[in-house]
C-alpha positions as CSV (number, residue, x, y, z in Angstrom):
1,M,0.0,0.0,0.0
2,K,1.3,3.5,-0.9
3,Q,2.2,5.9,1.8
4,P,-0.8,8.2,2.5
5,I,-0.6,12.0,2.6
6,V,0.2,12.5,6.3
7,L,-0.3,15.7,8.2
8,T,1.1,14.6,11.5
9,R,1.5,18.2,12.8
10,L,-2.3,18.8,12.6
11,Q,-3.5,17.1,15.8
12,N,-6.3,19.6,16.5
13,P,-8.0,22.7,15.0
14,L,-5.5,25.0,16.8
15,D,-2.6,23.3,14.9
16,L,-4.4,24.0,11.7
17,I,-5.0,27.7,12.7
18,E,-1.3,28.2,13.7
19,L,0.1,26.6,10.6
20,S,-2.3,28.6,8.4
21,R,-1.2,31.8,10.1
22,K,2.5,30.8,9.5
23,G,1.9,30.2,5.8
24,L,3.1,27.7,3.3
25,S,5.1,28.4,0.2
26,R,4.2,28.1,-3.5
27,A,6.7,25.2,-3.5
28,A,4.4,23.3,-1.1
29,V,1.5,24.0,-3.3
30,D,3.3,22.5,-6.3
31,L,4.2,19.4,-4.3
32,V,0.6,18.9,-3.2
33,A,-0.7,19.6,-6.8
34,K,1.6,17.0,-8.2
35,K,0.6,14.4,-5.6
36,L,-3.1,15.0,-6.2
37,S,-2.9,15.4,-10.0
38,L,-4.3,19.0,-9.9
39,S,-3.5,21.6,-12.5
40,D,-2.4,25.2,-11.7
41,R,-5.9,26.4,-12.8
42,E,-7.5,24.0,-10.3
43,M,-5.1,24.9,-7.5
44,A,-5.6,28.7,-8.1
45,R,-9.4,28.3,-7.9
46,I,-9.3,26.2,-4.8
47,L,-6.8,28.6,-3.1
48,N,-9.0,31.6,-4.1
49,I,-6.2,33.2,-6.0
50,S,-6.4,34.5,-9.6
51,E,-4.6,32.2,-12.0
52,R,-2.5,35.1,-13.2
53,T,-1.4,36.0,-9.7
54,F,-0.8,32.3,-8.9
55,H,1.6,32.0,-11.9
56,R,3.5,35.1,-10.7
57,Y,4.3,33.4,-7.4
58,T,7.9,32.1,-7.1
59,P,8.5,28.9,-5.2
60,D,9.5,30.9,-2.1
61,T,6.3,33.1,-2.1
62,Q,4.4,32.6,1.1
63,L,0.7,32.1,0.8
64,D,-1.6,34.2,3.0
65,T,-3.5,32.7,5.9
66,S,-6.7,32.1,3.9
67,S,-4.9,30.3,1.0
68,T,-2.7,28.3,3.4
69,E,-5.8,27.2,5.3
70,R,-7.4,26.1,2.0
71,L,-4.3,24.1,1.0
72,L,-4.3,22.4,4.4
73,K,-8.0,21.6,4.1
74,L,-7.4,20.2,0.7
75,M,-4.7,18.0,2.0
76,L,-6.9,16.8,4.9
77,L,-9.8,16.1,2.5
78,Y,-7.6,14.0,0.2
79,Q,-6.2,12.2,3.2
80,H,-9.7,11.4,4.3
81,G,-10.6,10.3,0.8
82,E,-7.5,8.1,0.6
83,E,-8.6,6.4,3.9
84,V,-12.1,5.9,2.7
85,F,-11.2,4.6,-0.8
86,A,-8.1,2.6,0.5
87,N,-5.8,4.4,-1.8
88,L,-5.3,7.8,-3.4
89,E,-5.4,6.6,-7.0
90,D,-9.0,5.3,-6.5
91,F,-10.1,8.5,-4.8
92,K,-8.8,10.9,-7.4
93,P,-11.3,9.9,-10.2
94,W,-14.2,10.1,-7.6
95,M,-13.3,13.8,-7.0
96,R,-13.7,14.5,-10.8
97,Q,-16.9,12.5,-11.4
98,S,-20.2,14.4,-11.7
99,M,-22.6,13.3,-9.0
100,R,-26.2,13.9,-8.4
101,I,-25.7,14.5,-4.7
102,F,-23.5,17.5,-5.7
103,G,-26.1,18.9,-8.2
104,D,-24.4,17.1,-11.1
105,K,-21.1,18.8,-10.4
106,S,-17.9,17.1,-9.3
107,A,-16.6,17.2,-5.7
108,L,-13.6,19.1,-7.1
109,D,-15.9,21.8,-8.5
110,L,-17.2,22.6,-5.0
111,L,-13.8,23.2,-3.4
112,D,-13.8,26.9,-4.1
113,T,-15.9,27.5,-1.0
114,V,-15.5,26.4,2.7
115,T,-19.1,25.0,2.5
116,G,-18.0,22.9,-0.5
117,F,-15.1,21.4,1.5
118,E,-17.4,20.6,4.4
119,W,-20.0,19.0,2.1
120,V,-17.5,16.8,0.3
121,D,-16.0,15.7,3.6
122,N,-19.5,15.0,4.9
123,V,-20.3,12.8,1.9
124,L,-16.9,10.9,2.4
125,S,-17.9,10.3,6.0
126,R,-21.3,8.9,4.9
127,I,-19.5,6.6,2.5
128,E,-17.1,5.6,5.2
129,F,-19.8,4.6,7.6
130,G,-22.1,3.1,5.0
131,T,-24.9,5.7,5.1
132,Y,-24.3,7.1,1.6
133,S,-27.4,7.3,-0.5
């Protein structure tokens, strides 16, 4: 089994807040995007940054608190999906598939809002516990 995306430093919400405030770099974004097979356009939308601004970032550019938090939430969501689907490669296509539960949109389409993150995570939990319908 492949090594899951591990966020060992995030033991509780306060850890997420503190790391979000500290900020992560564009280089970290690129590593996550590669691991999750997401394009620059998709990452910019998820991070709530214009694509043009995103492309101007150097690898050392620090993300602001909001964008860092979104990146961490993305990593946590994919970690949860990897746990539910048993591996990341099976979860990635699920994120791109249009689903009736999401109004015929893909889960990935919803990740430009905090509510979308919560909704997708909730559906993953329902799948995990066998209450998905």
